[in-house]
C-alpha positions, 0 to 999 in steps of 0.5 A, spaced: 147 149 928 155 147 930 158 141 927 163 137 931 162 131 931 167 127 925 164 123 919 165 116 918 168 110 915 164 104 915 165 097 911 160 092 908 160 085 911 161 079 909 154 078 908 153 084 904 158 081 898 153 078 892 154 074 886 152 077 879 147 072 877 145 071 869 140 073 864 137 067 861 133 072 856 134 069 849 129 074 844 131 077 838 131 084 839 126 088 835 130 091 830 133 085 828 131 083 820 128 079 816 126 076 808 127 082 804 130 087 808 135 083 811 137 081 804 137 088 802 142 090 808 147 085 806 147 086 799 147 094 800 154 092 805 156 087 800 157 092 796 160 097 800 166 092 802 167 090 795 168 098 793 173 099 799 177 093 798 177 094 790 181 100 790 186 097 794 193 093 791 193 088 795 199 085 793 204 091 794 201 094 801 204 094 807 199 097 812 192 095 813 186 097 810 182 101 816 175 102 815 169 105 819 162 102 821 156 106 823 151 102 827 144 102 828 143 106 834 139 101 837 145 096 837 150 100 842 148 095 847 155 091 850 151 084 848 149 087 842 156 089 840 158 083 841 155 079 835 156 086 831 163 084 831 164 077 829 162 080 822 169 084 823 173 078 826 178 073 822 184 071 826 182 076 832 177 081 833 179 086 827 175 092 832 180 097 833 176 101 837 170 106 837 169 113 833 163 117 836 158 113 839 156 110 833 161 107 830 167 102 830 173 102 826 176 096 823 182 095 820 183 089 814 190 086 814 189 082 808 184 080 801 182 074 804 181 078 811 177 082 807 174 075 803 172 072 811 168 079 812 164 079 806 162 071 806 159 073 813 156 079 811 153 075 805 150 069 810 143 071 813 142 065 816 148 066 821 150 072 822 143 076 822 143 079 828 151 083 826 149 085 818 141 088 822 146 092 827 150 095 821 147 101 817 153 103 812 161 101 812 166 106 808 173 107 807 176 111 814 178 118 813 183 121 818 180 127 822 184 133 818 183 140 822 185 147 819 191 146 816 195 152 816 200 155 811 206 152 814 206 151 821 208 145 826 203 138 826 200 134 830 200 126 827 196 121 831 197 113 829 192 108 830 195 103 836 194 096 833 195 094 841 201 090 838 208 091 840 212 089 835 207 092 829 206 098 832 214 099 833 214 096 825 209 101 823 212 108 827 219 105 824 216 105 817 212 112 818 219 115 821 223 113 815 218 116 810 219 122 814 226 122 814 225 121 807 221 127 805 226 132 809 221 133 815 223 134 822 219 130 827 219 129 834 215 123 837 211 126 843 210 122 850 203 124 852 201 117 854 203 110 853 197 107 848 197 114 844 202 113 838 203 122 837 209 125 832 210 133 831 212 134 824 216 141 825 215 147 820 212 143 815 208 147 809 201 146 808 204 142 799 208 137 803 203 135 808 198 134 801 203 130 799 205 126 805 197 125 805 197 121 799 202 116 801 200 109 804 202 110 811 198 116 811 193 111 812 195 109 820 193 116 821 188 117 825 188 124 827 192 130 824 191 137 826 195 143 827 199 143 834 196 146 840 200 152 842 200 157 848 199 164 850 198 167 857 195 175 856 195 178 863 191 185 864 189 186 871 186 192 876 190 195 882 186 195 888 187 199 895 187 192 899 192 191 905 193 184 907 198 182 913 203 177 912 203 171 915 207 164 916 206 156 917 205 154 924 211 149 923 209 145 929 202 143 924 202 139 919 203 142 912 201 140 905 204 143 899 200 144 892 204 144 885 203 150 881 204 148 875 204 155 871 208 160 869 212 161 876 212 164 882 215 170 885 218 171 891 214 176 893 215 178 901 207 175 901 209 169 898 216 168 901 215 164 907 210 159 903 214 158 897 216 150 899 223 150 896 226 151 890 223 153 883 223 147 877 223 149 870 225 146 864 226 154 862 232 159 865 229 165 869 231 170 863 225 166 859 220 165 865 216 172 866 212 169 874 206 173 873 199 168 873 203 163 877 204 168 882 197 170 882 195 162 883 200 162 889 196 168 892 189 165 891 192 159 894 195 162 901 191 168 901 185 166 898 181 167 905 184 172 906 184 177 901 176 176 899 175 176 907 170 170 907 172 163 910 171 160 903 176 154 903 178 154 911 184 151 910 190 153 914 198 151 913 197 150 905 204 152 902 206 152 894 211 149 890 214 153 884 213 147 877 214 153 872 212 149 866 211 155 862 215 160 859 214 168 857 211 166 850 214 173 847 221 170 848 220 162 847 214 159 844 210 152 847 207 147 844 202 142 847 207 136 847 212 140 850 208 143 856 205 135 857 213 133 858 214 138 862 208 136 867 209 129 867 217 130 868 216 135 875 211 131 877 214 124 876 220 128 881 216 131 886 210 126 886 211 123 893 211 129 897 206 132 893 200 130 892 195 135 890 197 140 884 194 146 881 193 146 872 190 153 871 193 153 864 188 150 858 188 148 851 184 154 848 181 149 844 173 147 844 173 140 847 169 134 842 163 131 844 165 125 841 172 124 843 177 125 849 182 130 848 189 127 847 191 132 853 186 130 857 188 123 856 195 125 858 193 128 864 189 122 867 194 118 865 200 121 869 195 122 875 194 114 875 201 112 874 204 117 880 198 117 885 196 125 885 191 129 883 190 135 879 185 141 880 184 144 874 180 149 870 175 149 865 178 155 861 175 162 859 170 164 854 170 171 851 164 170 847 159 175 852 163 181 850 160 179 843 152 177 846 154 170 843 152 163 848 158 161 853 163 156 849 164 149 850 170 147 855 177 147 853 181 141 852 185 137 858 178 140 862 175 133 859 181 129 864 177 124 868 181 124 873 182 130 874 178 136 879 175 141 873 173 147 876 169 152 873 167 160 876 161 163 879 160 170 881 161 171 889 160 180 887 157 184 882 158 191 880 159 196 875 159 193 869 159 186 872 154 181 868 153 175 872 148 177 878 151 173 886 152 166 885 151 164 879 156 163 873 162 167 871 160 170 864 166 167 862 166 160 864 165 154 859 160 151 860 160 142 860 158 137 858 164 132 857 165 128 851 160 122 851 156 127 856 160 126 862 158 131 867 164 137 868 166 141 870 165 137 877 164 144 882 165 151 881 168 156 886 168 163 886 172 166 879 171 173 879 166 177 874 167 180 868 162 187 864 163 191 858 165 198 859 162 203 855 169 203 850 167 196 849 173 193 853 173 187 857 172 188 865 174 183 869 173 184 877 172 179 883 179 176 886 184 179 889 191 176 889 198 179 888 202 181 882 209 179 881 210 186 883 207 185 889 202 189 889 194 188 890 191 186 884 184 184 882 182 178 876 177 174 874 178 167 870 177 160 872 185 160 873 183 164 879 177 159 881 182 152 881 186 155 886 181 155 891 179 147 891 188 145 890 187 149 897 181 146 899 183 139 898 190 141 901 186 144 907 183 137 908 189 134 908 192 138 912 185 136 918 186 129 916 190 123 919 189 119 912 194 117 907 193 121 901 187 118 896 185 122 891 178 118 890 176 120 897 178 127 897 174 128 889 168 124 893 168 129 899 169 135 896 164 133 890 159 130 896 159 137 899 158 141 893 151 144 892 148 150 889 145 157 892 138 159 892 140 165 888 141 160 882 137 162 876 140 157 871 134 152 870 135 145 875 135 141 868 142 145 865 145 147 873 151 140 871 152 143 864 155 150 868 156 148 875 157 141 875 155 140 882 156 146 885 159 150 891 164 145 895 163 147 903 169 149 906 174 144 910 170 144 917 163 143 914 166 137 910 169 133 915 164 134 921 156 133 922 152 136 927 148 131 932 142 131 926 145 129 921 150 123 920 155 122 914 158 115 912 163 112 907 165 106 904 171 106 901 172 099 896 173 096 890 168 092 887 170 086 883 167 084 876 162 079 877 160 082 884 156 086 887 154 090 894 147 089 897 147 091 904 140 089 906 141 092 914 142 100 912 143 103 919 136 108 918 136 111 925 128 109 927 129 117 930 126 120 923 119 115 923 115 121 925 107 119 924 108 113 922 112 114 916 120 115 916 123 122 914 129 124 912 134 129 907 138 123 903 144 125 900 148 120 895 155 121 891 158 115 888 165 116 885 170 111 881 175 111 877 173 107 871 178 103 868 180 107 861 182 106 854 184 111 848 183 107 843 176 106 844 174 114 843 167 115 845 167 110 850 174 113 853 171 110 860 170 102 860 167 101 866 160 104 870 158 103 877 151 105 879 148 106 886 141 104 889 138 106 896 131 105 898 127 101 902 124 094 902 118 089 905 123 083 908 128 078 907 126 072 902 131 066 902 132 063 895 134 055 893 141 055 890 140 048 888 136 051 881 140 054 875 142 062 876 141 062 883 148 064 886 145 068 893 141 065 898 138 071 901 134 076 896 128 081 899 121 083 896 118 090 895 124 093 894 124 101 891 130 106 890 128 112 892 133 116 888 129 116 882 125 122 881 118 118 878 116 116 885 116 124 888 110 129 886 112 134 883 108 139 885 111 139 892 117 139 889 115 145 884 111 149 891 119 147 896 121 153 899 126 150 904 134 150 903 134 143 901 130 143 895 133 151 892 141 148 894 141 140 894 136 136 891 138 133 885 135 127 881 139 127 875 137 122 870 142 120 867 143 119 859 149 114 859 150 109 865 158 111 864 158 117 868 164 117 873 161 121 878 154 120 880 150 124 885 143 124 889 139 129 893 132 127 896 128 129 900 122 124 903 117 129 904 116 130 897 114 123 896 107 123 892 101 121 898 101 114 895 108 112 895 109 115 901 105 110 904 108 104 899 116 106 900 116 111 907 112 107 912 115 105 918 115 097 918 119 098 912 127 095 912 132 099 908 138 098 903 143 100 899 146 097 893 152 098 889 153 094 881 159 094 877 159 093 869 164 093 864 164 095 856 166 088 852 172 091 850 176 091 856 172 084 858 175 081 851 182 084 853 182 081 861 181 075 858 187 076 852 191 079 859 188 074 864 187 080 869 182 081 874 177 086 874 176 091 879 173 097 880 175 103 886 170 106 888 168 111 894 160 112 896 159 117 901 151 117 904 149 123 908 142 123 912 139 129 914 133 131 919 129 136 915 127 139 922 134 140 926 130 136 931 133 128 931 140 125 935 140 122 928 148 122 928 147 117 935 142 113 931 146 111 926 151 109 930 147 105 934 144 101 928 152 100 925 153 096 932 147 093 932 147 090 924 155 088 926 158 093 921 165 095 922 166 103 923 170 108 925 171 116 925 175 119 920 181 120 923 183 128 925 191 130 925 189 134 932 185 131 939 178 135 939 173 134 944 166 131 942 161 130 946 155 125 943 
């Protein structure tokens, strides 16, 4: 069905703003110990603390002792953590941050600190809650990764969240390095990361440094990651006509953070301005970047398919990567190159493609320094980075896929994996399935990464055991058309798509809106073989739609966008959601509903596993009626409530038999009922079909007399709440939510129905602004 009706923004009304009401439950959790069990736990923790403190010569000590407390697995909730942390509070909160999901990192500044903690640990009457929540305590040991005989090393120091204290520690640490004759660089990853590169270090020297008291300040020590790009490709007989930008229309430029773009005849008209790079031309091999630029500018033409439908997208040559046969590139230098170029060009260029990966797998318990740096760069300069998930060659040895590469755990970036569009010759993957090389998620703390996938080719092994790549057509730096594969080349399709959306819209750049639109449009192919429970690990939320399909609806569907911020202490409860009555059939509401919520969590690198410090949840469903509430009663803040509510975005109310037997496109491609294991996911997406409700639940929750609601809530971790109080900040959460409601039979005028309901319920609403006037018939 033709799509010509623009999607809509709408706004909450004053009456939809609600205040969070308190919870007066004072019952102790079941895991809080008593009697002999409590006393034994207290004695054990006290002995452990004695052991940590007794080996420390406090008289001459100049740095804190760092210890790690492992928590009871049932004691992770914010309300529990606060009571546990009181054990370690002396002059302030001594908790520096979070290690993995089960541990706290704690500083002990003095013997007096240690004695006060010891006093609390032995006070089973007053501190039973906190004592019960701790399984063990031990001296912290820095994470030390695979030390080499000689090379550049990366040392990350703890951030004590005190400017002068950090300054003093850095000064003494640098003096130690100078005294030992060690060459070093203070690296610029992010404002909250204190990282040094120790250059050309012998292993024996490093072993000696690890014995120094000042190295108790070290959180992590590892070889400094460095980079290399290897390129082999197959030539093809394919040809393409040179095309030129249409200067009468809007043009958007994508910054290509890569190893350079060669100004071949096909690309020359599409290169915006001069190359920007810290390297001379003699140190640049514009190979990989040329292929990426070709996919951005000629991707659809070369594939002979409307994959993105982007038009008038140019490229900017940001050469951040030298020819590594001539010049070494370390991680800290790459980050500095990226930061410097984006700093200089961010006002003109908002979308950036980064198809370079650190060939080191992500951790499941903490976010990489590279990802943290990319997040800060995007926040500071208001840009969107499209980042590749990374490639894996395990398929050549019949081994399972490896985890994402570092950098692909960036929360702010749009991270892209690869899916195959064809299968020929020795190719392993079937069409529409994950490419054999595309690395898998989830990201740290179980967040969904990659966010999406796009067509990045296929691969297999020939009779000699060589890896053969195929599927993505682009240009070599010699001007020939070549065939390649990799997440490096699925990612620029998404960068081109984002730029195409900007070209089509007459809206200000908004990275959160762009991410939401792309993810909301994504779906899976009916040919996908990956089990439903594992799809997000390999595919994220699927392959996004082309530009036109994202921005326009047909008459039998409607898409609404709510772009807003949610202050702490508030929630949004829209009790008059404009559900169209035309979807009532035989006395029951029908309809397919897709809800996508993307928010920008507050980030804190010191919190390890809990890097994402804020959360949002969405509920959409039916209810019986509004009911007045007595705001004179204690704890009642909102004058109107609702009764008989049911969130329809939960899987338990749907018939497993109906879901299993459905062969509809929606069931195969769209349906998504993820039961989130951890609530601090920055992207949440649900897709349901009301026809799949159990018969009993259809009667209870989808009858024609039901009203419909939409609710959005925000929560914050205790660390960021305490910091906000100390710094006098008001916490709030930026978010973008999209909801699409479709008629599964493609008969009813849903677009008209929702528009009329928006007017009836007095919602502000407006069509998304389109760059050129088009004919719209409703």
